[in-house]
N, C-alpha and C positions, 0 to 999 in steps of 0.2 A: 504494499500500500504506499502511495506517495504521501510522505508526511510534510512536504513543503507547505508554506503558507503564503499568503498575499498580505503584504504590509500597506495599510492605508494611512498615509501621513497627512495631517489636517491641522487647521487652525479654527478652533470653535465649531460653530454649526454652519457657517457660510450661508446665512439667511435661510436656514432649514434644508439646504441642499445636501449637506454631508449625510444626514440620516438616509435620504434617498439613494445616495451613492453606495452607502453600506449595503442597502437592500439589493441594489442592482448587482454589486459583486457577489453577494451570498446566493442570489438567484441564478446568475450566469456561470458562476464557478463554484458550484456546490461541493465539489470534491476538495476544496482547499479552505482551510479555516482562515478567517480574516483578523489579522491583528491591527487593532486601531491605536495610533499613536498621534497624541496631540502635542504640537511643538511647545506649547506653553505649560500645560499641566504635566507633561511626561518628560520633557527634554531640558528646558530652560530654567534656570534658577531665579526664583523671585527675589533673592538677595544679591543678585549680581551687581556690585556697585560700579563695575567697569562700564556697563550698559548706560548708566546715568551719566558718567563721565563723558562718554562718547556722544551721548545725546545732547549734552550741554555744549560740547565742543562743536558739533555739527549744526545744531539748531538753536543755540543760545540766543542769538539776536531775535529770531522769530518767536521764541518762547517769551522773551521779555516784551515784545511788541503784541503778544497775544495772537499771534497769527497761527501758532502751533501749541499744542498741549503736550505734556509729558504723559504719554499713554502708549498702549500697545502698538497702535498704528504708526506712531512716530518711531518707537524702537525698531520696528520691522523695516524701516527706511535706513537703517544703519548698516553699512558694510560689516561692522563688528558682528551684529546680530545675524546677518546672513551667513557669515563664515562659522559663527558658533553653532547655528542649527546644522549646517552641513557636516561639521565635525561630530556632533552629537549623534546625528542619524547614522552615520557610517560606524560609529563605535557601537551603537545600539544594535545594529543589524549584522555585526561582523561574524558572530559565532553561531548564527542560527540559518536554517535552510529556508530560502524564499524563492518562490517561482517568479515573483515579480514584485515590484513596489509601485505605488499609485498615489499621486498627490492631487489635492484639489487647491485651486488658485495659484497664482504665479507671484507668491510672496517669498519663497525659499526654494532651495534646491535640495530635493531629497533623493537624488539619484545616487547609486552605489555601483562602482565599477563591477561588471560581471553580472549584474542583475538587471533584466529588462525593466525599464521604468517608464511610467505613462503620467502625463500631465493633463488635467482637466480644467480649463480656465474660462472665465467669462469676459476677460479683458486683457489688454496690454496697456502700458502706460503711454506708449507712443501713438496708440489709436486716438487718445484724447486730443492730439493736435488736429484731428479732423473735425472737432466740435467747434461750432460757431462761438467766437469769443473766448475760447480757452486760451489762458496765458501760459506760455511755455515756461515762465519762471515758476509755475506751480508743479512742474516735473520733478521727480527725484534728482539727485546729483547724477552726473555723467558716469561717475563710478558705479553707482547702484544700477543704472540702466545697463551697464555692460554685465553686471551680475544677473540681471533680469534675462539678458539675451542668452546667458549661459544656461539658464533653466531650461529653455526651449532646445538649445543645441545639445545639451546632455540628455534630453529625453529620448527614449526608443521611439515614442510616438506621441503626438500632441493632439488632444481632443479640445474642440471649442463649442461654445453654445451657439455662435453665430458666424456666418460666413465673412462678415466684415472683420472679425478678429482672426479668422483663418488667413485672410488676405494681408492683415498687418503683420502676421508672423512671417509671411513670405517676403513682403516688400520692405519691412522696417527691421526685421531680425535676421534676415537672410537664411530663413529655415527652408529645408527641402520640402516641396509641395507633397512628395510622396510620404513624408512623415506627419502629415497633418490631415484631420478629418473634422468636419463640422457634424457633430452628433446631436446638436440641439439640447433640449432639456424638457422637463415637465413643470406641472404646477404643484405648489405645496398646499393649497386649499383645494381639496378634491371635490369633483362633481361626477356623478355617474353619467354615462354616455346617454342613457334613456331617461335621465331625470326630467321631470316635468316642472316647468316654471310658469308662474302666473304672469300672462301677457299684459294684465292690467297695470302692472308696475310701469310700463312704458308711458303711461299717461299721468304718472304721479310727479314728473318733473324733478326727480331726486338725483342729483349729481353726486357721484361717489369718488372720493379720493382716498387711496390706501398707500401710506408711506411713512417711514420713520423719520427721514431727514427732510424736514419741511422746506428748508431754502433750496437745498440741491434738487429736490423733486419738483420744484416749481410751484410750490404752494402759494406764495405771494402773488404770482402771475395769475393763478386761478382765482384768487380773491378779487382782484381787479376785474377779471372777465366776469366773475359772478355779479359784481355790482351793476355791470352793463346788462346782464341777463335779466336781473330784477327790474330793470326799467321796462322791459317788455313782457316778462312774466313774473309778476310780483309774488306769486305763490310757489315759485321754484325753491328748492331746498338744496343745501350743500352739506354733505356728511363727510367728516374728516376722521379717518381711522389710522391709528398707528403713531400719532403724535398729538400734542396739545399746544398749538400755537395761541398766542394771546391776540384774540380777534374781538372786534366789536362791530358785527354786521348782523342784520336780521336773517332769520331763517337758516342759521348755521348751527349744525349739531356736531360738536367736538367730542368725539368718543374717546380719543387717546389710545393707548396700547391696550390690546386685549390678547388673551392666549389664541394661538393660531386656529384652534378649533372653533373659536367664537366668531372668526372674521366671515364665515360663510353667509351668516344671516344678513350681513350688509350687502353682499353680492346679490343675494335673493331679492332684496328690497329696493335695489337701485334701478334707475331708468337709463343712466348713462355712466360709463367709467371714464374718468379724465385724469391724466397725469402728465402735465406739461413740463416734464423734467428738463433740467438744463445739462446734466452730466449723468449718463446711465450706462454701466457696463452691459446690462441686458434688460431687465424689466419683467421678472416673472409675474408680477401682479397683473400685467396685461393678459397673460395667458390664463390666470385665474378667472378674470373677467370674461374672457372668451369662453372659457369652460362652462360658465354660468349664463351664456347666451346674451351677453351685454354688448351693445355697441361701444367701441373704444375710441378715445381721442388722445393722442400723444405727440411728442415732438418729433420732427423729422431729423433724427440723428441717430448714431449708434446702430444697434441691431433692430431698432423699431421699425424701420421700412420693410423688414423681412416678414413681420407678422401683422402690421397694420397696411392692409391693402386699400389705397386711397379710393373712397366711394363705394367700397364693397363690404367691409366689416368695420369700417370707421373713417376717421379723418386724421391726417398729420398736419401739424401746425408749425410755423417758425417759433423757436424758442423765444421767450420773453416778448411775445406779441399778444397782449390781452385782447386787443380789438379783433384779431383774426380768431382767437380761441373763442371769444364770446360769440362771434358769428357762427361758428360750427356747432356750439352748444345749442344756440337758438334754432338752427337748422334741425337738429335731432329733436329737441323738445317740440318743435312745431309738427313734426311727422312721426307719431308713435308707431305707425306701421313700417316706416323706414328703419326705426330702432329694431323692430322685430326681425326684419329681413337682415340687417347688419349683424344682429345677434346670431342668427342661424348660420350666416356665412363664417363668422368667426369660430363658431362652435365646430363646424366641419373642418376648418383648418387645424384647429387645436387637435382634434382626434386624428387627423391624418398625419400630423407631424410632431406634435409636441406632447408626448407622453414619456414618463420615465421608463416604461416598458420598452418602447422603441428606441430610446436612448441607450438602454442596456444592451439591446440586441445589436445596435450599430457599433458600440464599443467592443463587444465580443468578437464580432466579425473581423476587426482589425487586430485585437490583442492575441487571438489564438495562434496566429502564424508565428508569434515569438515565444510562446509558452511550451517548451519542449522539456 
């Protein structure tokens, strides 16, 4: 009996994606136990004073100016942390038998010489340069970008959630196209394929926003657009789930963060899903809305054009354009039947392409050739 294992190296839950990836690996590679390694809880010391020293050396001015905080995200931008993780992973895996290693996100390099290694990521840093208004000064240091390139170069195979990131790996990181595959992803708030939804919701004029990072997800732009919507439809409502911005506008229900299993009810009650994000690696919440047969409105950037098909399942708008956003919201509020048609179209696209089961099968097709 083959006693080799698969090592899954991760950081946190990756917006609820890591639990799905664990299930994918267990389902598609049932003969191999999965060893789960979290870089912070299992590898890095929480009392590593050198991390703080390097953090202050690298980002001291930005920290003083309150442009950055001393937190995990900042530590992960340090070459010191990158090298420490690489060292710890190799030491951890040195004396055991692994058929492969698999990491989620491109924040560290968990490759080990002689072991097939797979990366699954939703972004690259250089892809942000394609976003309207993105300031290149917000990129990590050139040293760290070289480290990021090594993540992809050292991988046996790179999996991406969207084709724009696959293209970024080829054009910006000199990766071999034969070592890259877009395998997409699934939704984290589940809906059954034959689930029945109440079509009367499309007449209720309820706009739904789901996101934790209010500013980055375009919340302020949505508020300005919603004020314009109220001029035409004074009974329209805005529901905000995932964060608690301080707002003083009528007809606004600020729910805040709720357990993921409680988010479903808000998709069921909404008329339109809207997230005019300004910076988005992927946007799984759009898929969740599509799974619940909602028309969707999002910004024309990143991966979003791959799943919002203009005029078929929703609308794409320019980032930071509340006037255009308001027009698209009003267009949908004015036509409940169009909302239903768009919702059906998005639902079909979701089930044809964006399920974790399909993502797992795509991964297995590419991984099997390296697992001997």
